[in-house]
N, CA, C and O of each residue as an XYZ file, in Angstrom:
660
protein
N      94.599     64.571   -161.506
C      93.186     64.779   -161.746
C      92.839     64.081   -163.063
O      93.560     64.203   -164.053
N      91.729     63.354   -163.055
C      91.361     62.690   -164.297
C      90.484     63.603   -165.157
O      90.045     64.663   -164.711
N      90.242     63.175   -166.381
C      89.499     63.990   -167.341
C      88.124     64.368   -166.804
O      87.701     65.516   -166.940
N      87.421     63.413   -166.195
C      86.083     63.693   -165.664
C      86.125     64.812   -164.632
O      85.290     65.716   -164.668
N      87.092     64.762   -163.708
C      87.227     65.800   -162.682
C      87.572     67.152   -163.310
O      87.073     68.191   -162.877
N      88.422     67.129   -164.328
C      88.806     68.381   -164.978
C      87.612     69.051   -165.645
O      87.455     70.269   -165.552
N      86.778     68.280   -166.308
C      85.618     68.872   -166.982
C      84.635     69.434   -165.951
O      84.093     70.522   -166.146
N      84.405     68.711   -164.871
C      83.533     69.222   -163.798
C      84.106     70.521   -163.240
O      83.383     71.495   -163.030
N      85.419     70.517   -163.004
C      86.076     71.717   -162.474
C      85.940     72.895   -163.443
O      85.676     74.022   -163.025
N      86.119     72.632   -164.716
C      85.997     73.695   -165.712
C      84.577     74.260   -165.744
O      84.401     75.465   -165.921
N      83.567     73.413   -165.576
C      82.185     73.918   -165.524
C      81.990     74.815   -164.303
O      81.286     75.822   -164.377
N      82.617     74.451   -163.173
C      82.538     75.281   -161.965
C      83.178     76.647   -162.203
O      82.583     77.686   -161.919
N      84.387     76.624   -162.723
C      85.123     77.868   -162.961
C      84.378     78.742   -163.973
O      84.233     79.948   -163.772
N      83.913     78.133   -165.047
C      83.222     78.890   -166.096
C      81.940     79.524   -165.549
O      81.604     80.655   -165.898
N      81.233     78.794   -164.697
C      80.024     79.351   -164.081
C      80.341     80.574   -163.243
O      79.602     81.558   -163.277
N      81.434     80.524   -162.489
C      81.850     81.685   -161.693
C      82.261     82.844   -162.596
O      81.871     83.989   -162.367
N      83.048     82.538   -163.621
C      83.521     83.586   -164.527
C      82.368     84.276   -165.254
O      82.444     85.466   -165.560
N      81.325     83.542   -165.523
C      80.170     84.101   -166.232
C      79.156     84.724   -165.280
O      78.097     85.175   -165.716
N      79.466     84.753   -163.991
C      78.612     85.431   -163.018
C      77.419     84.627   -162.538
O      76.497     85.191   -161.949
N      77.413     83.313   -162.777
C      76.297     82.482   -162.320
C      76.376     82.192   -160.822
O      75.368     81.862   -160.196
N      77.571     82.317   -160.250
C      77.817     81.966   -158.853
C      77.473     80.512   -158.564
O      77.067     80.166   -157.455
N      77.638     79.681   -159.558
C      77.412     78.238   -159.472
C      78.045     77.625   -160.710
O      78.342     78.334   -161.671
N      78.255     76.312   -160.696
C      78.774     75.680   -161.913
C      77.759     75.787   -163.052
O      76.550     75.773   -162.820
N      78.254     75.891   -164.263
C      77.362     75.810   -165.422
C      76.850     74.374   -165.503
O      77.587     73.434   -165.206
N      75.612     74.205   -165.899
C      75.095     72.860   -166.127
C      75.671     72.339   -167.435
O      76.175     73.107   -168.254
N      75.593     71.044   -167.618
C      76.058     70.460   -168.878
C      75.265     71.039   -170.046
O      75.828     71.347   -171.096
N      73.972     71.182   -169.857
C      73.124     71.737   -170.918
C      73.528     73.172   -171.241
O      73.571     73.551   -172.411
N      73.823     73.972   -170.218
C      74.259     75.348   -170.450
C      75.574     75.379   -171.225
O      75.759     76.212   -172.111
N      76.480     74.475   -170.889
C      77.764     74.416   -171.612
C      77.513     74.128   -173.087
O      78.049     74.810   -173.960
N      76.696     73.113   -173.357
C      76.423     72.706   -174.741
C      75.766     73.849   -175.522
O      76.180     74.154   -176.641
N      74.750     74.475   -174.938
C      74.036     75.556   -175.631
C      74.916     76.787   -175.818
O      74.895     77.410   -176.879
N      75.685     77.139   -174.797
C      76.561     78.313   -174.891
C      77.682     78.073   -175.893
O      78.069     78.978   -176.632
N      78.198     76.858   -175.913
C      79.239     76.496   -176.879
C      78.713     76.661   -178.306
O      79.391     77.222   -179.167
N      77.506     76.168   -178.541
C      76.886     76.284   -179.871
C      76.707     77.753   -180.245
O      76.995     78.159   -181.371
N      76.231     78.537   -179.292
C      75.974     79.955   -179.547
C      77.275     80.720   -179.808
O      77.336     81.534   -180.730
N      78.295     80.474   -179.022
C      79.534     81.243   -179.109
C      80.512     80.727   -180.162
O      81.225     81.510   -180.789
N      80.544     79.407   -180.356
C      81.529     78.831   -181.279
C      80.922     78.288   -182.565
O      81.635     77.939   -183.505
N      79.582     78.223   -182.594
C      78.913     77.733   -183.789
C      78.952     76.224   -183.951
O      78.536     75.702   -184.986
N      79.438     75.525   -182.960
C      79.443     74.065   -182.959
C      79.485     73.605   -181.512
O      79.817     74.377   -180.612
N      79.144     72.332   -181.297
C      79.068     71.848   -179.934
C      79.204     70.337   -179.901
O      79.241     69.673   -180.937
N      79.279     69.809   -178.685
C      79.178     68.378   -178.464
C      77.805     68.142   -177.844
O      77.135     69.095   -177.447
N      77.386     66.907   -177.759
C      76.073     66.643   -177.168
C      76.168     66.610   -175.645
O      77.230     66.356   -175.077
N      75.043     66.872   -175.007
C      74.990     66.801   -173.543
C      75.246     65.365   -173.086
O      75.889     65.152   -172.057
N      74.754     64.384   -173.833
C      74.963     62.980   -173.478
C      76.461     62.633   -173.498
O      76.949     61.922   -172.619
N      77.180     63.137   -174.503
C      78.627     62.899   -174.614
C      79.352     63.553   -173.439
O      80.246     62.952   -172.842
N      78.961     64.791   -173.110
C      79.566     65.493   -171.984
C      79.301     64.723   -170.688
O      80.188     64.604   -169.842
N      78.097     64.209   -170.536
C      77.744     63.421   -169.354
C      78.602     62.155   -169.264
O      79.064     61.796   -168.181
N      78.814     61.490   -170.380
C      79.647     60.282   -170.392
C      81.089     60.606   -169.999
O      81.737     59.829   -169.298
N      81.580     61.746   -170.451
C      82.938     62.159   -170.095
C      83.044     62.435   -168.597
O      83.997     62.008   -167.946
N      82.053     63.155   -168.055
C      82.084     63.517   -166.637
C      81.853     62.328   -165.720
O      82.332     62.327   -164.587
N      81.143     61.335   -166.177
C      80.900     60.148   -165.347
C      81.984     59.089   -165.570
O      81.917     57.997   -165.005
N      82.958     59.409   -166.376
C      84.089     58.523   -166.690
C      83.646     57.260   -167.428
O      84.346     56.247   -167.411
N      82.479     57.327   -168.076
C      82.074     56.222   -168.942
C      82.866     56.269   -170.245
O      83.078     55.248   -170.899
N      83.293     57.460   -170.602
C      84.237     57.654   -171.709
C      85.487     58.248   -171.081
O      85.413     59.234   -170.347
N      86.623     57.653   -171.365
C      87.863     58.086   -170.724
C      88.710     59.003   -171.595
O      89.656     59.627   -171.113
N      88.364     59.084   -172.894
C      89.172     59.880   -173.816
C      88.270     60.697   -174.724
O      87.134     60.317   -175.010
N      88.796     61.813   -175.164
C      88.099     62.696   -176.103
C      88.599     62.445   -177.518
O      89.736     62.018   -177.718
N      87.753     62.712   -178.488
C      88.241     62.763   -179.865
C      89.037     64.054   -180.002
O      88.863     64.976   -179.205
N      89.892     64.127   -180.983
C      90.693     65.334   -181.195
C      89.793     66.542   -181.425
O      90.064     67.630   -180.917
N      88.723     66.351   -182.191
C      87.807     67.455   -182.477
C      87.107     67.931   -181.204
O      86.995     69.135   -180.973
N      86.641     67.004   -180.384
C      85.964     67.370   -179.140
C      86.925     68.048   -178.169
O      86.557     69.007   -177.490
N      88.154     67.547   -178.107
C      89.160     68.154   -177.229
C      89.418     69.599   -177.642
O      89.479     70.494   -176.800
N      89.568     69.816   -178.947
C      89.809     71.175   -179.444
C      88.632     72.095   -179.139
O      88.823     73.241   -178.732
N      87.434     71.599   -179.333
C      86.235     72.395   -179.095
C      86.098     72.763   -177.617
O      85.851     73.924   -177.290
N      86.255     71.786   -176.724
C      86.169     72.062   -175.289
C      87.287     73.005   -174.842
O      87.058     73.888   -174.015
N      88.476     72.825   -175.376
C      89.601     73.695   -175.021
C      89.316     75.145   -175.428
O      89.597     76.074   -174.671
N      88.758     75.331   -176.623
C      88.424     76.695   -177.058
C      87.326     77.288   -176.180
O      87.391     78.462   -175.813
N      86.332     76.494   -175.846
C      85.230     77.002   -175.027
C      85.711     77.393   -173.629
O      85.390     78.475   -173.138
N      86.480     76.508   -172.990
C      86.933     76.775   -171.617
C      88.216     77.602   -171.558
O      88.689     77.951   -170.476
N      88.778     77.913   -172.735
C      89.993     78.728   -172.831
C      91.160     78.101   -172.067
O      91.831     78.752   -171.266
N      91.377     76.807   -172.345
C      92.514     76.084   -171.787
C      93.284     75.446   -172.936
O      92.769     75.333   -174.048
N      94.499     75.036   -172.668
C      95.304     74.339   -173.668
C      94.690     72.954   -173.887
O      94.307     72.296   -172.919
N      94.591     72.501   -175.133
C      94.019     71.171   -175.379
C      94.705     70.056   -174.592
O      94.071     69.068   -174.222
N      95.986     70.220   -174.343
C      96.725     69.219   -173.578
C      96.261     69.080   -172.141
O      96.539     68.072   -171.493
N      95.555     70.086   -171.637
C      95.012     70.001   -170.279
C      93.907     68.951   -170.196
O      93.679     68.365   -169.138
N      93.225     68.716   -171.310
C      92.046     67.852   -171.306
C      92.397     66.374   -171.506
O      91.852     65.704   -172.383
N      93.301     65.891   -170.688
C      93.635     64.476   -170.598
C      93.786     64.157   -169.109
O      94.030     65.051   -168.299
N      93.642     62.905   -168.763
C      93.845     62.511   -167.369
C      95.325     62.625   -167.024
O      96.187     62.240   -167.814
N      95.609     63.151   -165.851
C      96.986     63.281   -165.403
C      97.522     61.935   -164.938
O      96.758     61.096   -164.462
N      98.824     61.719   -165.070
C      99.408     60.497   -164.530
C      99.262     60.483   -163.005
O      99.077     61.544   -162.409
N      99.339     59.332   -162.365
C      99.263     59.279   -160.901
C     100.301     60.198   -160.265
O     101.424     60.306   -160.758
N      99.926     60.856   -159.176
C     100.785     61.763   -158.398
C     101.203     63.016   -159.154
O     102.157     63.684   -158.753
N     100.510     63.348   -160.237
C     100.810     64.560   -160.992
C      99.971     65.698   -160.422
O      98.798     65.501   -160.105
N     100.554     66.876   -160.290
C      99.833     68.022   -159.746
C      99.971     69.198   -160.679
O     101.046     69.456   -161.220
N      98.874     69.912   -160.865
C      98.900     71.102   -161.705
C      97.863     72.085   -161.208
O      96.854     71.683   -160.628
N      98.093     73.351   -161.423
C      97.121     74.389   -161.088
C      96.527     74.891   -162.382
O      97.243     75.145   -163.351
N      95.232     75.031   -162.396
C      94.540     75.557   -163.567
C      94.401     77.059   -163.404
O      93.866     77.534   -162.402
N      94.875     77.800   -164.377
C      94.699     79.241   -164.392
C      93.837     79.572   -165.593
O      94.272     79.442   -166.737
N      92.627     79.996   -165.329
C      91.725     80.382   -166.399
C      91.743     81.901   -166.472
O      91.538     82.572   -165.460
N      91.984     82.447   -167.652
C      92.043     83.889   -167.785
C      90.883     84.382   -168.616
O      90.381     83.688   -169.500
N      90.474     85.585   -168.312
C      89.416     86.214   -169.081
C      89.764     87.681   -169.247
O      90.134     88.355   -168.287
N      89.645     88.159   -170.450
C      89.962     89.564   -170.710
C      88.922     90.484   -170.086
O      89.178     91.678   -169.935
N      87.752     89.957   -169.718
C      86.654     90.796   -169.248
C      86.676     90.996   -167.736
O      85.892     91.798   -167.228
N      87.526     90.313   -167.005
C      87.483     90.424   -165.559
C      88.703     91.172   -165.040
O      89.774     91.135   -165.645
N      88.527     91.842   -163.924
C      89.625     92.570   -163.305
C      90.483     91.587   -162.520
O      90.095     90.436   -162.318
N      91.652     92.048   -162.080
C      92.521     91.195   -161.274
C      91.830     90.784   -159.981
O      91.982     89.647   -159.534
N      91.072     91.697   -159.375
C      90.350     91.380   -158.137
C      89.324     90.279   -158.391
O      89.190     89.357   -157.587
N      88.597     90.374   -159.511
C      87.615     89.340   -159.859
C      88.312     88.013   -160.127
O      87.832     86.964   -159.699
N      89.434     88.049   -160.826
C      90.174     86.822   -161.113
C      90.617     86.152   -159.828
O      90.498     84.936   -159.683
N      91.132     86.950   -158.885
C      91.576     86.387   -157.607
C      90.398     85.783   -156.854
O      90.499     84.665   -156.349
N      89.303     86.492   -156.772
C      88.120     85.975   -156.067
C      87.605     84.712   -156.739
O      87.288     83.737   -156.058
N      87.517     84.714   -158.054
C      87.056     83.520   -158.783
C      88.001     82.347   -158.570
O      87.560     81.212   -158.389
N      89.295     82.620   -158.593
C      90.270     81.560   -158.359
C      90.135     81.017   -156.941
O      90.168     79.803   -156.737
N      89.983     81.904   -155.960
C      89.837     81.460   -154.578
C      88.599     80.580   -154.415
O      88.651     79.548   -153.747
N      87.489     80.988   -155.024
C      86.253     80.205   -154.917
C      86.393     78.842   -155.592
O      85.971     77.825   -155.043
N      86.980     78.829   -156.772
C      87.143     77.569   -157.487
C      88.115     76.643   -156.747
O      87.888     75.436   -156.666
N      89.185     77.208   -156.214
C      90.171     76.412   -155.498
C      89.596     75.906   -154.179
O      89.852     74.771   -153.779
N      88.827     76.742   -153.514
C      88.199     76.354   -152.240
C      87.352     75.103   -152.419
O      87.342     74.230   -151.550
N      86.648     75.009   -153.528
C      85.775     73.861   -153.772
C      86.570     72.563   -153.902
O      86.034     71.488   -153.632
N      87.824     72.641   -154.305
C      88.649     71.450   -154.495
C      89.203     70.890   -153.187
O      89.663     69.749   -153.151
N      89.165     71.679   -152.115
C      89.836     71.288   -150.875
C      88.869     70.788   -149.804
O      89.069     71.066   -148.622
N      87.829     70.059   -150.193
C      86.866     69.579   -149.213
C      87.452     68.531   -148.268
O      86.851     68.245   -147.232
N      88.588     67.960   -148.590
C      89.230     67.004   -147.685
C      90.121     67.695   -146.653
O      90.618     67.052   -145.729
N      90.320     68.984   -146.807
C      91.131     69.780   -145.873
C      90.272     70.950   -145.375
O      90.391     72.060   -145.894
N      89.409     70.718   -144.380
C      88.442     71.740   -143.962
C      89.061     73.080   -143.550
O      88.492     74.134   -143.832
N      90.223     73.049   -142.883
C      90.834     74.306   -142.454
C      91.262     75.150   -143.653
O      91.034     76.359   -143.691
N      91.885     74.494   -144.627
C      92.311     75.210   -145.835
C      91.096     75.688   -146.629
O      91.082     76.814   -147.128
N      90.087     74.841   -146.745
C      88.874     75.213   -147.460
C      88.228     76.439   -146.809
O      87.799     77.360   -147.504
N      88.160     76.448   -145.473
C      87.572     77.582   -144.748
C      88.384     78.859   -144.958
O      87.815     79.937   -145.125
N      89.710     78.739   -144.950
C      90.563     79.899   -145.182
C      90.352     80.469   -146.584
O      90.200     81.680   -146.744
N      90.342     79.608   -147.592
C      90.136     80.076   -148.968
C      88.761     80.720   -149.131
O      88.616     81.722   -149.832
N      87.751     80.137   -148.479
C      86.407     80.710   -148.543
C      86.375     82.087   -147.881
O      85.773     83.021   -148.411
N      87.026     82.208   -146.718
C      87.075     83.507   -146.027
C      87.786     84.553   -146.887
O      87.349     85.702   -146.959
N      88.872     84.159   -147.534
C      89.578     85.089   -148.424
C      88.696     85.492   -149.603
O      88.659     86.665   -149.976
N      87.987     84.532   -150.188
C      87.115     84.832   -151.333
C      85.996     85.787   -150.935
O      85.570     86.617   -151.739
N      85.519     85.674   -149.696
C      84.426     86.530   -149.232
C      84.901     87.868   -148.683
O      84.092     88.752   -148.401
N      86.206     88.015   -148.534
C      86.779     89.245   -147.995
C      86.698     90.385   -149.011
O      86.746     90.163   -150.221
N      86.575     91.611   -148.494
C      86.586     92.784   -149.369
C      87.993     93.080   -149.903
O      88.147     93.689   -150.961
N      89.020     92.640   -149.157
C      90.404     92.928   -149.545
C      91.281     91.674   -149.429
O      92.180     91.630   -148.589
N      91.034     90.671   -150.250
C      91.815     89.438   -150.112
C      93.310     89.638   -150.346
O      94.126     88.951   -149.731
N      93.678     90.563   -151.220
C      95.107     90.789   -151.482
C      95.833     91.302   -150.240
O      96.988     90.944   -150.008
N      95.170     92.133   -149.443
C      95.795     92.628   -148.209
C      96.045     91.478   -147.244
O      97.108     91.394   -146.628
N      95.050     90.584   -147.114
C      95.238     89.425   -146.251
C      96.406     88.573   -146.744
O      97.237     88.131   -145.950
N      96.465     88.349   -148.042
C      97.537     87.527   -148.599
C      98.889     88.172   -148.335
O      99.845     87.477   -147.991
N      98.986     89.483   -148.491
C     100.243     90.182   -148.218
C     100.640     90.046   -146.748
O     101.813     89.840   -146.438
N      99.672     90.162   -145.848
C      99.973     90.000   -144.423
C     100.396     88.565   -144.127
O     101.349     88.339   -143.381
N      99.688     87.588   -144.711
C     100.073     86.186   -144.524
C     101.498     85.962   -145.028
O     102.279     85.249   -144.397
N     101.831     86.568   -146.158
C     103.181     86.406   -146.706
C     104.218     86.929   -145.719
O     105.251     86.296   -145.499
N     103.937     88.093   -145.123
C     104.862     88.658   -144.138
C     104.985     87.755   -142.915
O     106.068     87.604   -142.351
N     103.856     87.151   -142.508
C     103.879     86.278   -141.336
C     104.748     85.042   -141.561
O     105.288     84.482   -140.607
N     104.883     84.618   -142.804
C     105.698     83.426   -143.070
C     107.182     83.679   -142.828
O     107.970     82.735   -142.773
N     107.568     84.943   -142.682
C     108.968     85.264   -142.395
C     109.271     85.155   -140.905
O     110.437     85.177   -140.510
N     108.242     85.037   -140.076
C     108.432     84.863   -138.642
C     108.593     83.377   -138.334
O     108.097     82.516   -139.060
N     109.298     83.101   -137.241
C     109.362     81.708   -136.804
C     108.006     81.341   -136.205
O     107.238     82.217   -135.807
N     107.723     80.062   -136.145
C     106.452     79.625   -135.548
C     106.340     80.067   -134.094
O     105.251     80.403   -133.628
N     107.455     80.070   -133.380
C     107.446     80.501   -131.986
C     107.058     81.978   -131.875
O     106.254     82.348   -131.020
N     107.634     82.824   -132.747
C     107.288     84.247   -132.738
C     105.811     84.452   -133.076
O     105.128     85.263   -132.450
N     105.336     83.721   -134.057
C     103.941     83.830   -134.475
C     102.992     83.383   -133.362
O     101.982     84.038   -133.104
N     103.316     82.272   -132.708
C     102.492     81.802   -131.595
C     102.469     82.815   -130.459
O     101.422     83.020   -129.844
N     103.603     83.455   -130.166
C     103.666     84.460   -129.103
C     102.765     85.655   -129.441
O     102.096     86.196   -128.561
N     102.749     86.061   -130.699
C     101.887     87.175   -131.122
C     100.421     86.796   -130.967
O      99.626     87.573   -130.440
N     100.066     85.599   -131.427
C      98.675     85.142   -131.334
C      98.257     85.039   -129.871
O      97.157     85.459   -129.515
N      99.119     84.486   -129.017
C      98.809     84.370   -127.591
C      98.594     85.744   -126.972
O      97.676     85.924   -126.172
N      99.433     86.718   -127.334
C      99.294     88.074   -126.788
C      97.986     88.721   -127.237
O      97.311     89.378   -126.445
N      97.634     88.538   -128.489
C      96.380     89.112   -129.003
C      95.183     88.460   -128.316
O      94.247     89.152   -127.916
N      95.208     87.146   -128.179
C      94.097     86.432   -127.534
C      93.960     86.857   -126.072
O      92.845     87.040   -125.584
N      95.078     87.016   -125.374
C      95.042     87.455   -123.973
C      94.467     88.863   -123.883
O      93.671     89.153   -122.990
N      94.863     89.735   -124.800
C      94.339     91.103   -124.823
C      92.833     91.096   -125.070
O      92.104     91.855   -124.431
N      92.360     90.260   -125.975
C      90.918     90.167   -126.265
C      90.149     89.687   -125.036
O      89.080     90.211   -124.725
N      90.692     88.693   -124.342
C      90.029     88.189   -123.137
C      89.916     89.281   -122.084
O      88.871     89.422   -121.449
N      90.985     90.060   -121.891
C      90.998     91.149   -120.926
C      89.985     92.216   -121.329
O      89.244     92.723   -120.486
N      89.951     92.551   -122.593
C      89.031     93.580   -123.105
C      87.584     93.127   -122.969
O      86.720     93.923   -122.601
N      87.310     91.871   -123.258
C      85.924     91.358   -123.198
C      85.415     91.243   -121.767
O      84.206     91.316   -121.546
N      86.302     91.066   -120.785
C      85.878     90.969   -119.378
C      85.566     92.329   -118.778
O      84.682     92.452   -117.931
N      86.272     93.322   -119.206
C      86.148     94.624   -118.552
C      85.454     95.579   -119.378
O      85.266     96.726   -118.972
């Protein structure tokens, strides 16, 4: 992931964590940063970073953004090709259930090239009990694919019989 994508992603996550149910705008980031940290970067600079017109941050800007988004400053660089990492944003104000839901929503947005996975993550995020689903999915991974397919076929056949009669 390059720096521009990381900053966009951080705005998405921060918007969810702050209860906006949408990404924070660049202007909101700049104003909130000023209010909470007493210093900020300009919206124009943030825009240049997100549009990849600027590829690198100054040390001061990197430190400021890292403090605002609560990530390690080293995260705010472009990753080498084929590098993979998961971003875990923590907040002392949210419960584990909120953290899981926020993580599912933020992760779901990243998987637009994999519609089935994106749909699954969205369904989990919208579920009242995502942890129960995850625990059941974990148990299902201990079955062979043949056993799992047989269970699904039996359930589907039962549903068809029930719906006809």
